[in-house]
Biopython code that builds the backbone (N, CA, C, O; Angstrom):
import numpy as np
from Bio.PDB.StructureBuilder import StructureBuilder

atoms = [
    (1, "UNK", "N", (168.376, 39.901, 35.711)),
    (1, "UNK", "CA", (169.059, 39.256, 34.605)),
    (1, "UNK", "C", (169.829, 40.289, 33.805)),
    (1, "UNK", "O", (169.381, 41.418, 33.605)),
    (2, "UNK", "N", (170.969, 39.880, 33.367)),
    (2, "UNK", "CA", (171.808, 40.777, 32.592)),
    (2, "UNK", "C", (171.395, 40.715, 31.129)),
    (2, "UNK", "O", (170.826, 39.729, 30.660)),
    (3, "UNK", "N", (171.697, 41.785, 30.433)),
    (3, "UNK", "CA", (171.396, 41.848, 29.001)),
    (3, "UNK", "C", (172.045, 40.685, 28.261)),
    (3, "UNK", "O", (171.447, 40.110, 27.352)),
    (4, "UNK", "N", (173.242, 40.347, 28.643)),
    (4, "UNK", "CA", (173.987, 39.252, 28.029)),
    (4, "UNK", "C", (173.221, 37.927, 28.173)),
    (4, "UNK", "O", (173.236, 37.090, 27.270)),
    (5, "UNK", "N", (172.561, 37.755, 29.306)),
    (5, "UNK", "CA", (171.809, 36.526, 29.559)),
    (5, "UNK", "C", (170.508, 36.489, 28.757)),
    (5, "UNK", "O", (170.008, 35.413, 28.430)),
    (6, "UNK", "N", (169.973, 37.637, 28.449)),
    (6, "UNK", "CA", (168.715, 37.703, 27.709)),
    (6, "UNK", "C", (168.901, 37.579, 26.201)),
    (6, "UNK", "O", (167.961, 37.224, 25.489)),
    (7, "UNK", "N", (170.079, 37.863, 25.717)),
    (7, "UNK", "CA", (170.343, 37.857, 24.274)),
    (7, "UNK", "C", (169.958, 36.530, 23.604)),
    (7, "UNK", "O", (169.312, 36.573, 22.557)),
    (8, "UNK", "N", (170.311, 35.365, 24.140)),
    (8, "UNK", "CA", (169.893, 34.109, 23.490)),
    (8, "UNK", "C", (168.370, 33.948, 23.443)),
    (8, "UNK", "O", (167.827, 33.425, 22.470)),
    (9, "UNK", "N", (167.698, 34.393, 24.480)),
    (9, "UNK", "CA", (166.234, 34.316, 24.500)),
    (9, "UNK", "C", (165.638, 35.221, 23.437)),
    (9, "UNK", "O", (164.713, 34.824, 22.729)),
    (10, "UNK", "N", (166.155, 36.418, 23.322)),
    (10, "UNK", "CA", (165.682, 37.356, 22.308)),
    (10, "UNK", "C", (165.933, 36.785, 20.917)),
    (10, "UNK", "O", (165.056, 36.847, 20.055)),
    (11, "UNK", "N", (167.105, 36.238, 20.694)),
    (11, "UNK", "CA", (167.420, 35.646, 19.391)),
    (11, "UNK", "C", (166.488, 34.479, 19.081)),
    (11, "UNK", "O", (166.033, 34.324, 17.948)),
    (12, "UNK", "N", (166.214, 33.680, 20.069)),
    (12, "UNK", "CA", (165.307, 32.545, 19.890)),
    (12, "UNK", "C", (163.900, 33.031, 19.551)),
    (12, "UNK", "O", (163.242, 32.475, 18.672)),
    (13, "UNK", "N", (163.452, 34.047, 20.235)),
    (13, "UNK", "CA", (162.123, 34.605, 19.967)),
    (13, "UNK", "C", (162.054, 35.248, 18.585)),
    (13, "UNK", "O", (161.039, 35.137, 17.897)),
    (14, "UNK", "N", (163.121, 35.913, 18.182)),
    (14, "UNK", "CA", (163.159, 36.506, 16.841)),
    (14, "UNK", "C", (163.101, 35.419, 15.765)),
    (14, "UNK", "O", (162.415, 35.569, 14.753)),
    (15, "UNK", "N", (163.818, 34.342, 15.994)),
    (15, "UNK", "CA", (163.795, 33.214, 15.052)),
    (15, "UNK", "C", (162.393, 32.618, 14.978)),
    (15, "UNK", "O", (161.892, 32.317, 13.894)),
    (16, "UNK", "N", (161.776, 32.452, 16.127)),
    (16, "UNK", "CA", (160.416, 31.912, 16.178)),
    (16, "UNK", "C", (159.439, 32.867, 15.472)),
    (16, "UNK", "O", (158.555, 32.417, 14.743)),
    (17, "UNK", "N", (159.593, 34.146, 15.682)),
    (17, "UNK", "CA", (158.742, 35.137, 15.035)),
    (17, "UNK", "C", (158.896, 35.075, 13.517)),
    (17, "UNK", "O", (157.904, 35.115, 12.790)),
    (18, "UNK", "N", (160.122, 34.978, 13.042)),
    (18, "UNK", "CA", (160.368, 34.847, 11.592)),
    (18, "UNK", "C", (159.692, 33.592, 11.049)),
    (18, "UNK", "O", (159.082, 33.613, 9.979)),
    (19, "UNK", "N", (159.807, 32.511, 11.792)),
    (19, "UNK", "CA", (159.185, 31.257, 11.381)),
    (19, "UNK", "C", (157.666, 31.406, 11.296)),
    (19, "UNK", "O", (157.044, 30.925, 10.349)),
    (20, "UNK", "N", (157.081, 32.063, 12.273)),
    (20, "UNK", "CA", (155.634, 32.277, 12.281)),
    (20, "UNK", "C", (155.200, 33.196, 11.133)),
    (20, "UNK", "O", (154.145, 32.986, 10.534)),
    (21, "UNK", "N", (155.997, 34.193, 10.834)),
    (21, "UNK", "CA", (155.692, 35.078, 9.697)),
    (21, "UNK", "C", (155.730, 34.301, 8.385)),
    (21, "UNK", "O", (154.872, 34.489, 7.523)),
    (22, "UNK", "N", (156.720, 33.432, 8.235)),
    (22, "UNK", "CA", (156.818, 32.611, 7.030)),
    (22, "UNK", "C", (155.634, 31.650, 6.923)),
    (22, "UNK", "O", (155.083, 31.451, 5.841)),
    (23, "UNK", "N", (155.254, 31.063, 8.043)),
    (23, "UNK", "CA", (154.101, 30.172, 8.057)),
    (23, "UNK", "C", (152.831, 30.928, 7.675)),
    (23, "UNK", "O", (152.016, 30.435, 6.895)),
    (24, "UNK", "N", (152.674, 32.118, 8.226)),
    (24, "UNK", "CA", (151.505, 32.936, 7.910)),
    (24, "UNK", "C", (151.460, 33.247, 6.414)),
    (24, "UNK", "O", (150.406, 33.128, 5.789)),
    (25, "UNK", "N", (152.582, 33.639, 5.844)),
    (25, "UNK", "CA", (152.635, 33.953, 4.414)),
    (25, "UNK", "C", (152.299, 32.726, 3.582)),
    (25, "UNK", "O", (151.575, 32.822, 2.591)),
    (26, "UNK", "N", (152.817, 31.582, 3.979)),
    (26, "UNK", "CA", (152.536, 30.340, 3.267)),
    (26, "UNK", "C", (151.056, 29.994, 3.339)),
    (26, "UNK", "O", (150.457, 29.611, 2.334)),
    (27, "UNK", "N", (150.471, 30.125, 4.506)),
    (27, "UNK", "CA", (149.042, 29.831, 4.672)),
    (27, "UNK", "C", (148.174, 30.816, 3.883)),
    (27, "UNK", "O", (147.154, 30.430, 3.311)),
    (28, "UNK", "N", (148.579, 32.077, 3.855)),
    (28, "UNK", "CA", (147.828, 33.069, 3.074)),
    (28, "UNK", "C", (147.895, 32.739, 1.584)),
    (28, "UNK", "O", (146.899, 32.882, 0.875)),
    (29, "UNK", "N", (149.062, 32.298, 1.103)),
    (29, "UNK", "CA", (149.188, 31.890, -0.297)),
    (29, "UNK", "C", (148.312, 30.680, -0.594)),
    (29, "UNK", "O", (147.641, 30.631, -1.624)),
    (30, "UNK", "N", (148.322, 29.714, 0.303)),
    (30, "UNK", "CA", (147.474, 28.534, 0.127)),
    (30, "UNK", "C", (146.007, 28.912, 0.094)),
    (30, "UNK", "O", (145.236, 28.373, -0.700)),
    (31, "UNK", "N", (145.622, 29.834, 0.955)),
    (31, "UNK", "CA", (144.232, 30.294, 0.987)),
    (31, "UNK", "C", (143.854, 30.972, -0.324)),
    (31, "UNK", "O", (142.771, 30.725, -0.854)),
    (32, "UNK", "N", (144.727, 31.820, -0.852)),
    (32, "UNK", "CA", (144.453, 32.480, -2.137)),
    (32, "UNK", "C", (144.318, 31.461, -3.262)),
    (32, "UNK", "O", (143.432, 31.576, -4.109)),
    (33, "UNK", "N", (145.202, 30.461, -3.269)),
    (33, "UNK", "CA", (145.121, 29.418, -4.289)),
    (33, "UNK", "C", (143.811, 28.645, -4.175)),
    (33, "UNK", "O", (143.170, 28.355, -5.185)),
    (34, "UNK", "N", (143.414, 28.313, -2.955)),
    (34, "UNK", "CA", (142.173, 27.572, -2.744)),
    (34, "UNK", "C", (140.962, 28.417, -3.144)),
    (34, "UNK", "O", (140.018, 27.904, -3.745)),
    (35, "UNK", "N", (140.988, 29.695, -2.817)),
    (35, "UNK", "CA", (139.891, 30.583, -3.220)),
    (35, "UNK", "C", (139.776, 30.642, -4.741)),
    (35, "UNK", "O", (138.672, 30.608, -5.284)),
    (36, "UNK", "N", (140.915, 30.728, -5.426)),
    (36, "UNK", "CA", (140.914, 30.777, -6.890)),
    (36, "UNK", "C", (140.364, 29.474, -7.458)),
    (36, "UNK", "O", (139.574, 29.488, -8.402)),
    (37, "UNK", "N", (140.782, 28.354, -6.886)),
    (37, "UNK", "CA", (140.300, 27.053, -7.345)),
    (37, "UNK", "C", (138.791, 26.933, -7.128)),
    (37, "UNK", "O", (138.068, 26.476, -8.013)),
    (38, "UNK", "N", (138.325, 27.338, -5.970)),
    (38, "UNK", "CA", (136.887, 27.280, -5.681)),
    (38, "UNK", "C", (136.105, 28.179, -6.633)),
    (38, "UNK", "O", (135.022, 27.808, -7.085)),
    (39, "UNK", "N", (136.638, 29.341, -6.936)),
    (39, "UNK", "CA", (135.974, 30.244, -7.879)),
    (39, "UNK", "C", (135.854, 29.592, -9.246)),
    (39, "UNK", "O", (134.798, 29.661, -9.875)),
    (40, "UNK", "N", (136.927, 28.958, -9.714)),
    (40, "UNK", "CA", (136.889, 28.268, -11.002)),
    (40, "UNK", "C", (135.872, 27.140, -10.987)),
    (40, "UNK", "O", (135.132, 26.962, -11.955)),
    (41, "UNK", "N", (135.825, 26.381, -9.910)),
    (41, "UNK", "CA", (134.878, 25.274, -9.825)),
    (41, "UNK", "C", (133.441, 25.773, -9.795)),
    (41, "UNK", "O", (132.563, 25.169, -10.410)),
    (42, "UNK", "N", (133.195, 26.861, -9.090)),
    (42, "UNK", "CA", (131.851, 27.429, -9.051)),
    (42, "UNK", "C", (131.442, 27.918, -10.431)),
    (42, "UNK", "O", (130.303, 27.715, -10.852)),
    (43, "UNK", "N", (132.364, 28.559, -11.134)),
    (43, "UNK", "CA", (132.071, 29.012, -12.492)),
    (43, "UNK", "C", (131.748, 27.824, -13.402)),
    (43, "UNK", "O", (130.816, 27.886, -14.204)),
    (44, "UNK", "N", (132.522, 26.744, -13.273)),
    (44, "UNK", "CA", (132.270, 25.554, -14.078)),
    (44, "UNK", "C", (130.897, 24.958, -13.737)),
    (44, "UNK", "O", (130.147, 24.579, -14.637)),
    (45, "UNK", "N", (130.574, 24.876, -12.472)),
    (45, "UNK", "CA", (129.271, 24.350, -12.070)),
    (45, "UNK", "C", (128.131, 25.239, -12.551)),
    (45, "UNK", "O", (127.070, 24.740, -12.927)),
    (46, "UNK", "N", (128.344, 26.547, -12.542)),
    (46, "UNK", "CA", (127.320, 27.464, -13.055)),
    (46, "UNK", "C", (127.087, 27.240, -14.546)),
    (46, "UNK", "O", (125.944, 27.265, -15.004)),
    (47, "UNK", "N", (128.170, 27.019, -15.314)),
    (47, "UNK", "CA", (128.025, 26.743, -16.746)),
    (47, "UNK", "C", (127.244, 25.452, -16.970)),
    (47, "UNK", "O", (126.369, 25.393, -17.834)),
    (48, "UNK", "N", (127.559, 24.422, -16.192)),
    (48, "UNK", "CA", (126.845, 23.147, -16.298)),
    (48, "UNK", "C", (125.372, 23.355, -15.960)),
    (48, "UNK", "O", (124.495, 22.852, -16.662)),
    (49, "UNK", "N", (125.103, 24.084, -14.901)),
    (49, "UNK", "CA", (123.726, 24.351, -14.493)),
    (49, "UNK", "C", (122.963, 25.092, -15.584)),
    (49, "UNK", "O", (121.819, 24.749, -15.883)),
    (50, "UNK", "N", (123.582, 26.099, -16.176)),
    (50, "UNK", "CA", (122.924, 26.834, -17.260)),
    (50, "UNK", "C", (122.631, 25.916, -18.442)),
    (50, "UNK", "O", (121.562, 26.004, -19.047)),
    (51, "UNK", "N", (123.561, 25.045, -18.769)),
    (51, "UNK", "CA", (123.364, 24.094, -19.866)),
    (51, "UNK", "C", (122.196, 23.150, -19.547)),
    (51, "UNK", "O", (121.341, 22.903, -20.398)),
    (52, "UNK", "N", (122.171, 22.632, -18.332)),
    (52, "UNK", "CA", (121.096, 21.726, -17.941)),
    (52, "UNK", "C", (119.744, 22.433, -17.921)),
    (52, "UNK", "O", (118.732, 21.853, -18.315)),
    (53, "UNK", "N", (119.727, 23.664, -17.471)),
    (53, "UNK", "CA", (118.478, 24.435, -17.485)),
    (53, "UNK", "C", (117.988, 24.633, -18.910)),
    (53, "UNK", "O", (116.790, 24.547, -19.179)),
    (54, "UNK", "N", (118.917, 24.900, -19.823)),
    (54, "UNK", "CA", (118.566, 25.068, -21.232)),
    (54, "UNK", "C", (118.009, 23.761, -21.804)),
    (54, "UNK", "O", (116.998, 23.768, -22.506)),
    (55, "UNK", "N", (118.662, 22.655, -21.507)),
    (55, "UNK", "CA", (118.175, 21.353, -21.968)),
    (55, "UNK", "C", (116.790, 21.057, -21.414)),
    (55, "UNK", "O", (115.925, 20.554, -22.131)),
    (56, "UNK", "N", (116.581, 21.364, -20.157)),
    (56, "UNK", "CA", (115.287, 21.133, -19.530)),
    (56, "UNK", "C", (114.209, 21.979, -20.200)),
    (56, "UNK", "O", (113.108, 21.494, -20.461)),
    (57, "UNK", "N", (114.523, 23.230, -20.477)),
    (57, "UNK", "CA", (113.554, 24.114, -21.142)),
    (57, "UNK", "C", (113.227, 23.580, -22.535)),
    (57, "UNK", "O", (112.068, 23.615, -22.947)),
    (58, "UNK", "N", (114.218, 23.091, -23.261)),
    (58, "UNK", "CA", (113.977, 22.531, -24.595)),
    (58, "UNK", "C", (113.121, 21.277, -24.504)),
    (58, "UNK", "O", (112.191, 21.097, -25.290)),
    (59, "UNK", "N", (113.430, 20.417, -23.555)),
    (59, "UNK", "CA", (112.654, 19.193, -23.378)),
    (59, "UNK", "C", (111.215, 19.528, -23.008)),
    (59, "UNK", "O", (110.274, 18.913, -23.509)),
    (60, "UNK", "N", (111.060, 20.501, -22.136)),
    (60, "UNK", "CA", (109.716, 20.937, -21.721)),
    (60, "UNK", "C", (108.944, 21.471, -22.931)),
    (60, "UNK", "O", (107.773, 21.147, -23.125)),
    (61, "UNK", "N", (109.613, 22.287, -23.734)),
    (61, "UNK", "CA", (108.956, 22.853, -24.921)),
    (61, "UNK", "C", (108.588, 21.758, -25.914)),
    (61, "UNK", "O", (107.511, 21.801, -26.508)),
    (62, "UNK", "N", (109.453, 20.795, -26.096)),
    (62, "UNK", "CA", (109.149, 19.666, -27.008)),
    (62, "UNK", "C", (107.957, 18.877, -26.504)),
    (62, "UNK", "O", (107.105, 18.459, -27.289)),
    (63, "UNK", "N", (107.895, 18.676, -25.217)),
    (63, "UNK", "CA", (106.758, 17.970, -24.626)),
    (63, "UNK", "C", (105.464, 18.735, -24.800)),
    (63, "UNK", "O", (104.413, 18.143, -25.044)),
    (64, "UNK", "N", (105.539, 20.034, -24.676)),
    (64, "UNK", "CA", (104.345, 20.871, -24.859)),
    (64, "UNK", "C", (103.857, 20.795, -26.298)),
    (64, "UNK", "O", (102.650, 20.761, -26.534)),
    (65, "UNK", "N", (104.768, 20.768, -27.260)),
    (65, "UNK", "CA", (104.391, 20.711, -28.671)),
    (65, "UNK", "C", (103.752, 19.382, -29.039)),
    (65, "UNK", "O", (102.904, 19.308, -29.928)),
    (66, "UNK", "N", (104.174, 18.335, -28.341)),
    (66, "UNK", "CA", (103.664, 17.001, -28.659)),
    (66, "UNK", "C", (102.299, 16.740, -28.065)),
    (66, "UNK", "O", (101.630, 15.791, -28.475)),
    (67, "UNK", "N", (101.865, 17.542, -27.122)),
    (67, "UNK", "CA", (100.555, 17.305, -26.504)),
    (67, "UNK", "C", (99.483, 18.191, -27.100)),
    (67, "UNK", "O", (98.324, 18.117, -26.692)),
]
sb = StructureBuilder()
sb.init_structure("model")
sb.init_model(0)
sb.init_chain("A")
sb.init_seg("    ")
for serial, (resi, resn, name, xyz) in enumerate(atoms, 1):
    if name == "N":
        sb.init_residue(resn, " ", resi, " ")
    sb.init_atom(name, np.array(xyz, "f"), 0.0, 1.0, " ", f" {name:<3s}", serial, name[0])
structure = sb.get_structure()
């Protein structure tokens, strides 16, 4: 095959490679956003859990005082 005949194939592969690089970057950004969202949700759930644990301890202490 002549170089001239391979040029369209090379150009097509370069275009495909660029497309794959863009897709990879987009997916990496989505992953970072999802990780950040999950971190925020875990922090929120931890705060709720701490609050509930505190309420439970208070309720337990009140019950102990009443008996």
